[in-house]
All heavy atoms as a GROMACS GRO file, in nm:
protein
  620
    1ILE      N    1  25.457   5.984   2.163
    1ILE     CA    2  25.455   5.903   2.285
    1ILE      C    3  25.359   5.786   2.269
    1ILE      O    4  25.384   5.677   2.319
    1ILE     CB    5  25.421   5.991   2.407
    1ILE    CG1    6  25.466   5.921   2.534
    1ILE    CG2    7  25.273   6.020   2.417
    1ILE    CD1    8  25.466   6.010   2.655
    2GLN      N    9  25.250   5.807   2.197
    2GLN     CA   10  25.151   5.700   2.182
    2GLN      C   11  25.206   5.586   2.098
    2GLN      O   12  25.185   5.470   2.130
    2GLN     CB   13  25.025   5.754   2.116
    2GLN     CG   14  24.947   5.846   2.204
    2GLN     CD   15  24.827   5.903   2.131
    2GLN    OE1   16  24.783   5.850   2.031
    2GLN    NE2   17  24.776   6.013   2.181
    3GLY      N   18  25.275   5.618   1.991
    3GLY     CA   19  25.320   5.515   1.900
    3GLY      C   20  25.435   5.431   1.952
    3GLY      O   21  25.446   5.313   1.925
    4PHE      N   22  25.521   5.490   2.030
    4PHE     CA   23  25.640   5.420   2.074
    4PHE      C   24  25.633   5.376   2.221
    4PHE      O   25  25.656   5.261   2.254
    4PHE     CB   26  25.763   5.509   2.054
    4PHE     CG   27  25.889   5.452   2.113
    4PHE    CD1   28  25.950   5.342   2.056
    4PHE    CD2   29  25.945   5.507   2.226
    4PHE    CE1   30  26.064   5.288   2.111
    4PHE    CE2   31  26.058   5.454   2.282
    4PHE     CZ   32  26.119   5.346   2.224
    5LEU      N   33  25.601   5.468   2.307
    5LEU     CA   34  25.614   5.444   2.450
    5LEU      C   35  25.492   5.380   2.515
    5LEU      O   36  25.505   5.306   2.612
    5LEU     CB   37  25.646   5.578   2.518
    5LEU     CG   38  25.698   5.575   2.659
    5LEU    CD1   39  25.824   5.490   2.668
    5LEU    CD2   40  25.729   5.716   2.705
    6LEU      N   41  25.374   5.405   2.461
    6LEU     CA   42  25.251   5.360   2.526
    6LEU      C   43  25.246   5.208   2.543
    6LEU      O   44  25.212   5.158   2.650
    6LEU     CB   45  25.129   5.409   2.449
    6LEU     CG   46  24.994   5.377   2.511
    6LEU    CD1   47  24.982   5.436   2.651
    6LEU    CD2   48  24.882   5.432   2.424
    7ASP      N   49  25.281   5.135   2.440
    7ASP     CA   50  25.277   4.989   2.447
    7ASP      C   51  25.369   4.936   2.557
    7ASP      O   52  25.333   4.848   2.635
    7ASP     CB   53  25.314   4.929   2.312
    7ASP     CG   54  25.294   4.779   2.308
    7ASP    OD1   55  25.190   4.733   2.359
    7ASP    OD2   56  25.381   4.708   2.255
    8HIS      N   57  25.488   4.993   2.567
    8HIS     CA   58  25.583   4.951   2.669
    8HIS      C   59  25.534   4.986   2.810
    8HIS      O   60  25.550   4.907   2.903
    8HIS     CB   61  25.720   5.014   2.644
    8HIS     CG   62  25.782   4.974   2.513
    8HIS    ND1   63  25.824   4.845   2.487
    8HIS    CD2   64  25.805   5.044   2.401
    8HIS    CE1   65  25.872   4.838   2.365
    8HIS    NE2   66  25.862   4.959   2.310
    9LEU      N   67  25.478   5.104   2.824
    9LEU     CA   68  25.425   5.144   2.955
    9LEU      C   69  25.313   5.053   3.002
    9LEU      O   70  25.307   5.014   3.119
    9LEU     CB   71  25.375   5.290   2.950
    9LEU     CG   72  25.480   5.398   2.939
    9LEU    CD1   73  25.414   5.534   2.915
    9LEU    CD2   74  25.565   5.402   3.064
   10ILE      N   75  25.223   5.018   2.909
   10ILE     CA   76  25.110   4.931   2.945
   10ILE      C   77  25.160   4.792   2.983
   10ILE      O   78  25.112   4.733   3.080
   10ILE     CB   79  25.007   4.925   2.831
   10ILE    CG1   80  24.937   5.059   2.819
   10ILE    CG2   81  24.906   4.814   2.854
   10ILE    CD1   82  24.846   5.072   2.699
   11ARG      N   83  25.255   4.740   2.909
   11ARG     CA   84  25.309   4.607   2.944
   11ARG      C   85  25.377   4.606   3.080
   11ARG      O   86  25.366   4.511   3.154
   11ARG     CB   87  25.407   4.561   2.837
   11ARG     CG   88  25.339   4.490   2.724
   11ARG     CD   89  25.439   4.418   2.639
   11ARG     NE   90  25.436   4.486   2.509
   11ARG     CZ   91  25.535   4.491   2.424
   11ARG    NH1   92  25.650   4.435   2.453
   11ARG    NH2   93  25.522   4.552   2.311
   12TYR      N   94  25.448   4.713   3.111
   12TYR     CA   95  25.525   4.718   3.235
   12TYR      C   96  25.438   4.752   3.357
   12TYR      O   97  25.448   4.691   3.461
   12TYR     CB   98  25.640   4.818   3.221
   12TYR     CG   99  25.734   4.816   3.338
   12TYR    CD1  100  25.826   4.712   3.353
   12TYR    CD2  101  25.734   4.918   3.432
   12TYR    CE1  102  25.913   4.709   3.460
   12TYR    CE2  103  25.821   4.916   3.539
   12TYR     CZ  104  25.910   4.811   3.553
   12TYR     OH  105  25.995   4.809   3.659
   13PHE      N  106  25.352   4.855   3.342
   13PHE     CA  107  25.273   4.904   3.455
   13PHE      C  108  25.128   4.856   3.457
   13PHE      O  109  25.063   4.860   3.560
   13PHE     CB  110  25.274   5.057   3.459
   13PHE     CG  111  25.408   5.116   3.484
   13PHE    CD1  112  25.476   5.182   3.383
   13PHE    CD2  113  25.469   5.106   3.608
   13PHE    CE1  114  25.601   5.237   3.406
   13PHE    CE2  115  25.594   5.160   3.632
   13PHE     CZ  116  25.660   5.226   3.530
   14GLY      N  117  25.074   4.822   3.341
   14GLY     CA  118  24.933   4.784   3.332
   14GLY      C  119  24.848   4.903   3.290
   14GLY      O  120  24.884   5.019   3.314
   15GLU      N  121  24.734   4.873   3.225
   15GLU     CA  122  24.647   4.980   3.172
   15GLU      C  123  24.594   5.071   3.281
   15GLU      O  124  24.588   5.192   3.265
   15GLU     CB  125  24.529   4.918   3.097
   15GLU     CG  126  24.551   4.908   2.950
   15GLU     CD  127  24.428   4.861   2.876
   15GLU    OE1  128  24.324   4.832   2.938
   15GLU    OE2  129  24.438   4.852   2.753
   16LYS      N  130  24.554   5.013   3.392
   16LYS     CA  131  24.493   5.094   3.499
   16LYS      C  132  24.591   5.197   3.555
   16LYS      O  133  24.556   5.314   3.572
   16LYS     CB  134  24.441   5.002   3.609
   16LYS     CG  135  24.363   5.075   3.715
   16LYS     CD  136  24.304   4.979   3.815
   16LYS     CE  137  24.225   5.054   3.922
   16LYS     NZ  138  24.169   4.964   4.020
   17ARG      N  139  24.714   5.155   3.581
   17ARG     CA  140  24.812   5.249   3.636
   17ARG      C  141  24.851   5.358   3.536
   17ARG      O  142  24.865   5.474   3.573
   17ARG     CB  143  24.938   5.174   3.680
   17ARG     CG  144  24.926   5.115   3.815
   17ARG     CD  145  25.063   5.078   3.867
   17ARG     NE  146  25.047   5.010   3.993
   17ARG     CZ  147  25.114   4.905   4.029
   17ARG    NH1  148  25.204   4.853   3.948
   17ARG    NH2  149  25.094   4.849   4.146
   18VAL      N  150  24.868   5.318   3.412
   18VAL     CA  151  24.906   5.416   3.310
   18VAL      C  152  24.792   5.517   3.290
   18VAL      O  153  24.816   5.637   3.279
   18VAL     CB  154  24.944   5.348   3.177
   18VAL    CG1  155  24.970   5.450   3.067
   18VAL    CG2  156  25.066   5.260   3.196
   19ASN      N  157  24.669   5.469   3.288
   19ASN     CA  158  24.554   5.557   3.272
   19ASN      C  159  24.541   5.653   3.391
   19ASN      O  160  24.518   5.773   3.373
   19ASN     CB  161  24.427   5.475   3.254
   19ASN     CG  162  24.321   5.548   3.176
   19ASN    OD1  163  24.348   5.645   3.108
   19ASN    ND2  164  24.199   5.501   3.186
   20THR      N  165  24.558   5.601   3.511
   20THR     CA  166  24.551   5.686   3.630
   20THR      C  167  24.662   5.790   3.628
   20THR      O  168  24.638   5.908   3.657
   20THR     CB  169  24.562   5.599   3.757
   20THR    OG1  170  24.456   5.505   3.758
   20THR    CG2  171  24.556   5.684   3.882
   21THR      N  172  24.781   5.748   3.591
   21THR     CA  173  24.894   5.841   3.582
   21THR      C  174  24.868   5.949   3.478
   21THR      O  175  24.900   6.066   3.499
   21THR     CB  176  25.024   5.765   3.548
   21THR    OG1  177  25.045   5.665   3.647
   21THR    CG2  178  25.143   5.858   3.543
   22ALA      N  179  24.807   5.911   3.368
   22ALA     CA  180  24.776   6.009   3.263
   22ALA      C  181  24.674   6.112   3.312
   22ALA      O  182  24.688   6.231   3.283
   22ALA     CB  183  24.724   5.938   3.139
   23PHE      N  184  24.574   6.068   3.387
   23PHE     CA  185  24.476   6.163   3.441
   23PHE      C  186  24.540   6.256   3.545
   23PHE      O  187  24.511   6.375   3.549
   23PHE     CB  188  24.356   6.091   3.500
   23PHE     CG  189  24.254   6.050   3.398
   23PHE    CD1  190  24.228   5.917   3.373
   23PHE    CD2  191  24.183   6.145   3.326
   23PHE    CE1  192  24.134   5.879   3.278
   23PHE    CE2  193  24.090   6.110   3.231
   23PHE     CZ  194  24.066   5.975   3.207
   24VAL      N  195  24.626   6.202   3.629
   24VAL     CA  196  24.696   6.285   3.727
   24VAL      C  197  24.787   6.384   3.655
   24VAL      O  198  24.794   6.502   3.692
   24VAL     CB  199  24.775   6.197   3.827
   24VAL    CG1  200  24.868   6.281   3.912
   24VAL    CG2  201  24.681   6.117   3.914
   25SER      N  202  24.856   6.337   3.552
   25SER     CA  203  24.940   6.425   3.472
   25SER      C  204  24.859   6.538   3.410
   25SER      O  205  24.904   6.653   3.404
   25SER     CB  206  25.010   6.344   3.363
   25SER     OG  207  25.083   6.426   3.278
   26GLY      N  208  24.739   6.507   3.363
   26GLY     CA  209  24.651   6.610   3.307
   26GLY      C  210  24.610   6.713   3.410
   26GLY      O  211  24.605   6.833   3.382
   27THR      N  212  24.585   6.667   3.531
   27THR     CA  213  24.550   6.760   3.640
   27THR      C  214  24.667   6.853   3.669
   27THR      O  215  24.650   6.974   3.684
   27THR     CB  216  24.512   6.681   3.766
   27THR    OG1  217  24.402   6.595   3.736
   27THR    CG2  218  24.474   6.774   3.879
   28ILE      N  219  24.786   6.796   3.676
   28ILE     CA  220  24.906   6.876   3.706
   28ILE      C  221  24.932   6.976   3.593
   28ILE      O  222  24.960   7.094   3.619
   28ILE     CB  223  25.028   6.786   3.728
   28ILE    CG1  224  25.011   6.706   3.857
   28ILE    CG2  225  25.157   6.867   3.733
   28ILE    CD1  226  25.112   6.596   3.877
   29HIS      N  227  24.919   6.931   3.469
   29HIS     CA  228  24.950   7.024   3.359
   29HIS      C  229  24.849   7.138   3.353
   29HIS      O  230  24.886   7.252   3.328
   29HIS     CB  231  24.970   6.950   3.226
   29HIS     CG  232  24.862   6.960   3.126
   29HIS    ND1  233  24.770   6.860   3.108
   29HIS    CD2  234  24.832   7.056   3.036
   29HIS    CE1  235  24.688   6.895   3.010
   29HIS    NE2  236  24.723   7.012   2.966
   30ASN      N  237  24.721   7.111   3.377
   30ASN     CA  238  24.623   7.219   3.380
   30ASN      C  239  24.647   7.315   3.496
   30ASN      O  240  24.632   7.436   3.483
   30ASN     CB  241  24.481   7.163   3.386
   30ASN     CG  242  24.435   7.109   3.253
   30ASN    OD1  243  24.469   7.163   3.149
   30ASN    ND2  244  24.360   7.001   3.256
   31LEU      N  245  24.685   7.261   3.610
   31LEU     CA  246  24.716   7.345   3.726
   31LEU      C  247  24.836   7.434   3.698
   31LEU      O  248  24.833   7.554   3.727
   31LEU     CB  249  24.743   7.256   3.848
   31LEU     CG  250  24.777   7.329   3.977
   31LEU    CD1  251  24.654   7.403   4.029
   31LEU    CD2  252  24.826   7.230   4.082
   32LEU      N  253  24.939   7.377   3.638
   32LEU     CA  254  25.057   7.456   3.604
   32LEU      C  255  25.026   7.565   3.502
   32LEU      O  256  25.077   7.677   3.512
   32LEU     CB  257  25.170   7.366   3.553
   32LEU     CG  258  25.237   7.279   3.658
   32LEU    CD1  259  25.336   7.182   3.592
   32LEU    CD2  260  25.309   7.364   3.761
   33TYR      N  261  24.946   7.533   3.402
   33TYR     CA  262  24.905   7.636   3.305
   33TYR      C  263  24.832   7.750   3.374
   33TYR      O  264  24.853   7.867   3.345
   33TYR     CB  265  24.814   7.578   3.196
   33TYR     CG  266  24.883   7.506   3.084
   33TYR    CD1  267  24.822   7.399   3.021
   33TYR    CD2  268  25.009   7.544   3.039
   33TYR    CE1  269  24.884   7.331   2.918
   33TYR    CE2  270  25.072   7.477   2.935
   33TYR     CZ  271  25.008   7.370   2.876
   33TYR     OH  272  25.070   7.304   2.773
   34GLY      N  273  24.744   7.715   3.468
   34GLY     CA  274  24.667   7.818   3.537
   34GLY      C  275  24.751   7.904   3.630
   34GLY      O  276  24.722   8.022   3.648
   35LEU      N  277  24.854   7.846   3.688
   35LEU     CA  278  24.936   7.919   3.785
   35LEU      C  279  25.064   7.979   3.725
   35LEU      O  280  25.139   8.046   3.796
   35LEU     CB  281  24.975   7.826   3.901
   35LEU     CG  282  24.860   7.768   3.983
   35LEU    CD1  283  24.913   7.669   4.086
   35LEU    CD2  284  24.780   7.880   4.049
   36ALA      N  285  25.087   7.956   3.598
   36ALA     CA  286  25.214   7.997   3.535
   36ALA      C  287  25.232   8.147   3.536
   36ALA      O  288  25.143   8.223   3.500
   36ALA     CB  289  25.218   7.946   3.391
   37LYS      N  290  25.352   8.186   3.579
   37LYS     CA  291  25.391   8.327   3.574
   37LYS      C  292  25.520   8.344   3.494
   37LYS      O  293  25.564   8.455   3.469
   37LYS     CB  294  25.410   8.381   3.716
   37LYS     CG  295  25.280   8.384   3.792
   37LYS     CD  296  25.295   8.448   3.926
   37LYS     CE  297  25.162   8.433   3.998
   37LYS     NZ  298  25.130   8.532   4.089
   38GLN      N  299  25.580   8.231   3.458
   38GLN     CA  300  25.703   8.234   3.380
   38GLN      C  301  25.692   8.136   3.263
   38GLN      O  302  25.616   8.040   3.271
   38GLN     CB  303  25.821   8.193   3.467
   38GLN     CG  304  25.844   8.284   3.585
   38GLN     CD  305  25.955   8.229   3.675
   38GLN    OE1  306  25.998   8.115   3.661
   38GLN    NE2  307  26.001   8.312   3.767
   39LYS      N  308  25.770   8.159   3.160
   39LYS     CA  309  25.769   8.070   3.045
   39LYS      C  310  25.815   7.930   3.082
   39LYS      O  311  25.765   7.832   3.028
   39LYS     CB  312  25.860   8.124   2.935
   39LYS     CG  313  25.802   8.238   2.858
   39LYS     CD  314  25.895   8.277   2.746
   39LYS     CE  315  25.839   8.396   2.670
   39LYS     NZ  316  25.927   8.433   2.560
   40SER      N  317  25.907   7.919   3.175
   40SER     CA  318  25.958   7.786   3.212
   40SER      C  319  25.846   7.698   3.270
   40SER      O  320  25.845   7.577   3.247
   40SER     CB  321  26.072   7.800   3.313
   40SER     OG  322  26.029   7.865   3.430
   41THR      N  323  25.752   7.758   3.338
   41THR     CA  324  25.640   7.682   3.393
   41THR      C  325  25.553   7.628   3.281
   41THR      O  326  25.503   7.514   3.288
   41THR     CB  327  25.556   7.768   3.489
   41THR    OG1  328  25.643   7.829   3.584
   41THR    CG2  329  25.451   7.686   3.561
   42ILE      N  330  25.536   7.705   3.176
   42ILE     CA  331  25.458   7.661   3.060
   42ILE      C  332  25.526   7.540   2.994
   42ILE      O  333  25.461   7.444   2.955
   42ILE     CB  334  25.440   7.775   2.958
   42ILE    CG1  335  25.361   7.889   3.019
   42ILE    CG2  336  25.374   7.724   2.830
   42ILE    CD1  337  25.217   7.858   3.050
   43TYR      N  338  25.658   7.545   2.982
   43TYR     CA  339  25.731   7.433   2.923
   43TYR      C  340  25.720   7.306   3.008
   43TYR      O  341  25.707   7.196   2.955
   43TYR     CB  342  25.878   7.470   2.900
   43TYR     CG  343  25.898   7.577   2.795
   43TYR    CD1  344  25.968   7.692   2.825
   43TYR    CD2  345  25.845   7.562   2.668
   43TYR    CE1  346  25.985   7.792   2.729
   43TYR    CE2  347  25.861   7.660   2.572
   43TYR     CZ  348  25.931   7.774   2.603
   43TYR     OH  349  25.948   7.871   2.509
   44ILE      N  350  25.725   7.322   3.137
   44ILE     CA  351  25.710   7.206   3.226
   44ILE      C  352  25.568   7.151   3.214
   44ILE      O  353  25.548   7.029   3.206
   44ILE     CB  354  25.741   7.246   3.372
   44ILE    CG1  355  25.889   7.280   3.386
   44ILE    CG2  356  25.701   7.135   3.469
   44ILE    CD1  357  25.926   7.347   3.516
   45ALA      N  358  25.469   7.239   3.209
   45ALA     CA  359  25.330   7.196   3.191
   45ALA      C  360  25.313   7.122   3.058
   45ALA      O  361  25.241   7.022   3.051
   45ALA     CB  362  25.236   7.316   3.198
   46PHE      N  363  25.380   7.170   2.956
   46PHE     CA  364  25.374   7.104   2.825
   46PHE      C  365  25.426   6.960   2.834
   46PHE      O  366  25.369   6.868   2.774
   46PHE     CB  367  25.455   7.183   2.722
   46PHE     CG  368  25.462   7.116   2.588
   46PHE    CD1  369  25.352   7.115   2.504
   46PHE    CD2  370  25.577   7.052   2.548
   46PHE    CE1  371  25.358   7.052   2.381
   46PHE    CE2  372  25.584   6.988   2.426
   46PHE     CZ  373  25.474   6.989   2.341
   47CYS      N  374  25.531   6.938   2.909
   47CYS     CA  375  25.585   6.802   2.927
   47CYS      C  376  25.481   6.711   2.993
   47CYS      O  377  25.464   6.597   2.953
   47CYS     CB  378  25.713   6.807   3.009
   47CYS     SG  379  25.849   6.886   2.923
   48PHE      N  380  25.412   6.762   3.093
   48PHE     CA  381  25.307   6.684   3.157
   48PHE      C  382  25.192   6.656   3.060
   48PHE      O  383  25.129   6.551   3.066
   48PHE     CB  384  25.254   6.754   3.282
   48PHE     CG  385  25.338   6.735   3.404
   48PHE    CD1  386  25.423   6.835   3.447
   48PHE    CD2  387  25.332   6.618   3.476
   48PHE    CE1  388  25.501   6.818   3.559
   48PHE    CE2  389  25.410   6.599   3.588
   48PHE     CZ  390  25.495   6.700   3.631
   49SER      N  391  25.164   6.750   2.972
   49SER     CA  392  25.051   6.733   2.880
   49SER      C  393  25.075   6.619   2.781
   49SER      O  394  24.979   6.560   2.731
   49SER     CB  395  25.023   6.862   2.804
   49SER     OG  396  25.120   6.886   2.704
   50GLN      N  397  25.200   6.587   2.752
   50GLN     CA  398  25.228   6.480   2.658
   50GLN      C  399  25.183   6.344   2.710
   50GLN      O  400  25.134   6.261   2.635
   50GLN     CB  401  25.377   6.477   2.622
   50GLN     CG  402  25.425   6.603   2.554
   50GLN     CD  403  25.336   6.642   2.437
   50GLN    OE1  404  25.323   6.567   2.342
   50GLN    NE2  405  25.275   6.759   2.444
   51LEU      N  406  25.197   6.321   2.839
   51LEU     CA  407  25.151   6.195   2.897
   51LEU      C  408  24.998   6.189   2.900
   51LEU      O  409  24.938   6.084   2.887
   51LEU     CB  410  25.208   6.177   3.037
   51LEU     CG  411  25.178   6.045   3.106
   51LEU    CD1  412  25.227   5.928   3.021
   51LEU    CD2  413  25.244   6.041   3.243
   52THR      N  414  24.936   6.304   2.913
   52THR     CA  415  24.790   6.310   2.915
   52THR      C  416  24.729   6.262   2.784
   52THR      O  417  24.620   6.205   2.783
   52THR     CB  418  24.744   6.456   2.943
   52THR    OG1  419  24.807   6.500   3.063
   52THR    CG2  420  24.596   6.466   2.958
   53LYS      N  421  24.800   6.277   2.676
   53LYS     CA  422  24.750   6.238   2.544
   53LYS      C  423  24.733   6.087   2.528
   53LYS      O  424  24.675   6.042   2.431
   53LYS     CB  425  24.841   6.291   2.435
   53LYS     CG  426  24.840   6.442   2.426
   53LYS     CD  427  24.936   6.489   2.321
   53LYS     CE  428  24.935   6.640   2.315
   53LYS     NZ  429  25.023   6.691   2.211
   54THR      N  430  24.783   6.009   2.622
   54THR     CA  431  24.767   5.864   2.614
   54THR      C  432  24.630   5.818   2.660
   54THR      O  433  24.595   5.702   2.644
   54THR     CB  434  24.875   5.793   2.699
   54THR    OG1  435  24.859   5.829   2.836
   54THR    CG2  436  25.014   5.828   2.650
   55ASN      N  437  24.550   5.908   2.718
   55ASN     CA  438  24.418   5.869   2.769
   55ASN      C  439  24.324   5.818   2.660
   55ASN      O  440  24.260   5.716   2.678
   55ASN     CB  441  24.350   5.987   2.839
   55ASN     CG  442  24.400   6.007   2.978
   55ASN    OD1  443  24.459   5.918   3.038
   55ASN    ND2  444  24.379   6.126   3.030
   56PHE      N  445  24.314   5.889   2.549
   56PHE     CA  446  24.215   5.853   2.448
   56PHE      C  447  24.235   5.713   2.391
   56PHE      O  448  24.138   5.636   2.385
   56PHE     CB  449  24.210   5.956   2.336
   56PHE     CG  450  24.106   5.924   2.234
   56PHE    CD1  451  23.972   5.942   2.263
   56PHE    CD2  452  24.141   5.871   2.111
   56PHE    CE1  453  23.874   5.910   2.171
   56PHE    CE2  454  24.043   5.838   2.018
   56PHE     CZ  455  23.909   5.858   2.049
   57PRO      N  456  24.357   5.674   2.350
   57PRO     CA  457  24.371   5.537   2.298
   57PRO      C  458  24.337   5.430   2.402
   57PRO      O  459  24.279   5.327   2.370
   57PRO     CB  460  24.517   5.528   2.256
   57PRO     CG  461  24.571   5.663   2.258
   57PRO     CD  462  24.480   5.749   2.338
   58MET      N  463  24.373   5.455   2.527
   58MET     CA  464  24.344   5.355   2.631
   58MET      C  465  24.195   5.347   2.662
   58MET      O  466  24.140   5.239   2.679
   58MET     CB  467  24.423   5.386   2.758
   58MET     CG  468  24.567   5.348   2.745
   58MET     SD  469  24.656   5.355   2.899
   58MET     CE  470  24.647   5.527   2.939
   59ILE      N  471  24.128   5.462   2.667
   59ILE     CA  472  23.984   5.462   2.693
   59ILE      C  473  23.910   5.396   2.577
   59ILE      O  474  23.817   5.318   2.598
   59ILE     CB  475  23.933   5.605   2.719
   59ILE    CG1  476  23.988   5.654   2.853
   59ILE    CG2  477  23.782   5.612   2.718
   59ILE    CD1  478  23.962   5.800   2.881
   60SER      N  479  23.953   5.423   2.455
   60SER     CA  480  23.892   5.359   2.338
   60SER      C  481  23.908   5.208   2.344
   60SER      O  482  23.814   5.133   2.316
   60SER     CB  483  23.954   5.411   2.210
   60SER     OG  484  23.929   5.547   2.194
   61SER      N  485  24.026   5.164   2.381
   61SER     CA  486  24.054   5.021   2.391
   61SER      C  487  23.968   4.956   2.499
   61SER      O  488  23.907   4.851   2.477
   61SER     CB  489  24.202   4.999   2.420
   61SER     OG  490  24.227   4.865   2.449
   62LEU      N  491  23.964   5.017   2.615
   62LEU     CA  492  23.884   4.962   2.725
   62LEU      C  493  23.736   4.956   2.688
   62LEU      O  494  23.669   4.857   2.715
   62LEU     CB  495  23.902   5.045   2.851
   62LEU     CG  496  24.036   5.032   2.922
   62LEU    CD1  497  24.050   5.138   3.030
   62LEU    CD2  498  24.052   4.894   2.980
   63ALA      N  499  23.686   5.062   2.626
   63ALA     CA  500  23.544   5.066   2.590
   63ALA      C  501  23.511   4.960   2.485
   63ALA      O  502  23.410   4.890   2.496
   63ALA     CB  503  23.508   5.205   2.539
   64SER      N  504  23.596   4.947   2.384
   64SER     CA  505  23.566   4.850   2.278
   64SER      C  506  23.578   4.706   2.326
   64SER      O  507  23.513   4.617   2.273
   64SER     CB  508  23.655   4.873   2.156
   64SER     OG  509  23.790   4.844   2.188
   65ASN      N  510  23.659   4.683   2.428
   65ASN     CA  511  23.672   4.547   2.483
   65ASN      C  512  23.556   4.508   2.573
   65ASN      O  513  23.544   4.391   2.608
   65ASN     CB  514  23.803   4.534   2.561
   65ASN     CG  515  23.924   4.533   2.471
   65ASN    OD1  516  23.914   4.495   2.355
   65ASN    ND2  517  24.036   4.575   2.522
   66HIS      N  518  23.473   4.604   2.610
   66HIS     CA  519  23.364   4.575   2.703
   66HIS      C  520  23.225   4.584   2.641
   66HIS      O  521  23.126   4.593   2.711
   66HIS     CB  522  23.373   4.670   2.824
   66HIS     CG  523  23.484   4.634   2.918
   66HIS    ND1  524  23.616   4.655   2.887
   66HIS    CD2  525  23.483   4.576   3.040
   66HIS    CE1  526  23.692   4.613   2.986
   66HIS    NE2  527  23.614   4.565   3.080
   67VAL      N  528  23.218   4.586   2.508
   67VAL     CA  529  23.090   4.584   2.440
   67VAL      C  530  23.086   4.470   2.339
   67VAL      O  531  23.191   4.421   2.296
   67VAL     CB  532  23.057   4.719   2.371
   67VAL    CG1  533  23.047   4.832   2.470
   67VAL    CG2  534  23.157   4.751   2.264
   68ALA      N  535  22.968   4.430   2.302
   68ALA     CA  536  22.951   4.322   2.204
   68ALA      C  537  22.997   4.368   2.066
   68ALA      O  538  23.006   4.488   2.038
   68ALA     CB  539  22.805   4.280   2.199
   69ALA      N  540  23.024   4.273   1.980
   69ALA     CA  541  23.074   4.303   1.846
   69ALA      C  542  22.979   4.393   1.766
   69ALA      O  543  23.023   4.481   1.694
   69ALA     CB  544  23.099   4.173   1.770
   70HIS      N  545  22.848   4.372   1.782
   70HIS     CA  546  22.753   4.453   1.705
   70HIS      C  547  22.738   4.596   1.762
   70HIS      O  548  22.674   4.679   1.702
   70HIS     CB  549  22.617   4.383   1.700
   70HIS     CG  550  22.545   4.376   1.832
   70HIS    ND1  551  22.574   4.279   1.925
   70HIS    CD2  552  22.447   4.454   1.883
   70HIS    CE1  553  22.497   4.298   2.031
   70HIS    NE2  554  22.418   4.402   2.007
   71GLU      N  555  22.800   4.624   1.876
   71GLU     CA  556  22.791   4.758   1.935
   71GLU      C  557  22.920   4.839   1.918
   71GLU      O  558  22.930   4.951   1.967
   71GLU     CB  559  22.760   4.746   2.084
   71GLU     CG  560  22.625   4.686   2.114
   71GLU     CD  561  22.604   4.666   2.263
   71GLU    OE1  562  22.699   4.627   2.333
   71GLU    OE2  563  22.492   4.693   2.309
   72GLN      N  564  23.019   4.783   1.848
   72GLN     CA  565  23.148   4.850   1.831
   72GLN      C  566  23.134   4.988   1.766
   72GLN      O  567  23.198   5.083   1.809
   72GLN     CB  568  23.243   4.763   1.749
   72GLN     CG  569  23.289   4.638   1.817
   72GLN     CD  570  23.378   4.666   1.936
   72GLN    OE1  571  23.464   4.752   1.931
   72GLN    NE2  572  23.358   4.592   2.043
   73GLY      N  573  23.054   4.998   1.663
   73GLY     CA  574  23.036   5.127   1.595
   73GLY      C  575  22.975   5.232   1.685
   73GLY      O  576  23.014   5.349   1.681
   74HIS      N  577  22.882   5.190   1.769
   74HIS     CA  578  22.817   5.285   1.861
   74HIS      C  579  22.917   5.339   1.962
   74HIS      O  580  22.920   5.460   1.989
   74HIS     CB  581  22.701   5.219   1.935
   74HIS     CG  582  22.586   5.186   1.846
   74HIS    ND1  583  22.501   5.282   1.795
   74HIS    CD2  584  22.541   5.068   1.799
   74HIS    CE1  585  22.410   5.224   1.721
   74HIS    NE2  586  22.432   5.093   1.721
   75ILE      N  587  22.997   5.251   2.019
   75ILE     CA  588  23.089   5.295   2.123
   75ILE      C  589  23.200   5.383   2.064
   75ILE      O  590  23.239   5.484   2.124
   75ILE     CB  591  23.148   5.176   2.203
   75ILE    CG1  592  23.214   5.225   2.332
   75ILE    CG2  593  23.248   5.097   2.124
   75ILE    CD1  594  23.120   5.280   2.433
   76GLN      N  595  23.249   5.349   1.946
   76GLN     CA  596  23.352   5.431   1.884
   76GLN      C  597  23.296   5.567   1.841
   76GLN      O  598  23.366   5.669   1.849
   76GLN     CB  599  23.417   5.358   1.766
   76GLN     CG  600  23.498   5.237   1.806
   76GLN     CD  601  23.609   5.269   1.905
   76GLN    OE1  602  23.676   5.372   1.895
   76GLN    NE2  603  23.629   5.181   2.001
   77GLY      N  604  23.171   5.568   1.798
   77GLY     CA  605  23.107   5.694   1.763
   77GLY      C  606  23.084   5.783   1.884
   77GLY      O  607  23.092   5.905   1.875
   78ALA      N  608  23.058   5.721   1.998
   78ALA     CA  609  23.034   5.798   2.120
   78ALA      C  610  23.163   5.861   2.171
   78ALA      O  611  23.160   5.967   2.234
   78ALA     CB  612  22.975   5.707   2.228
   79LEU      N  613  23.274   5.795   2.144
   79LEU     CA  614  23.402   5.850   2.191
   79LEU      C  615  23.453   5.954   2.095
   79LEU      O  616  23.520   6.043   2.123
   79LEU     CB  617  23.506   5.739   2.206
   79LEU     CG  618  23.476   5.637   2.314
   79LEU    CD1  619  23.577   5.524   2.310
   79LEU    CD2  620  23.480   5.703   2.451
   0.00000   0.00000   0.00000
């Protein structure tokens, strides 16, 4: 999803909306995992978890764009 779909989602919806959606998706997938009583619920939660994986590249991008060039190594190391 990161390699193919993420770029298109960001262009269409913007970084803020995609990031917010990814965090909400993460909340839903964790809730479904916790409440699951059937295998089908686990599979649905897994689908939500795939969108959650887009958070790290976007957070890395946002963080690196907001620090000076000489601080890039520090911010990437912190993430």
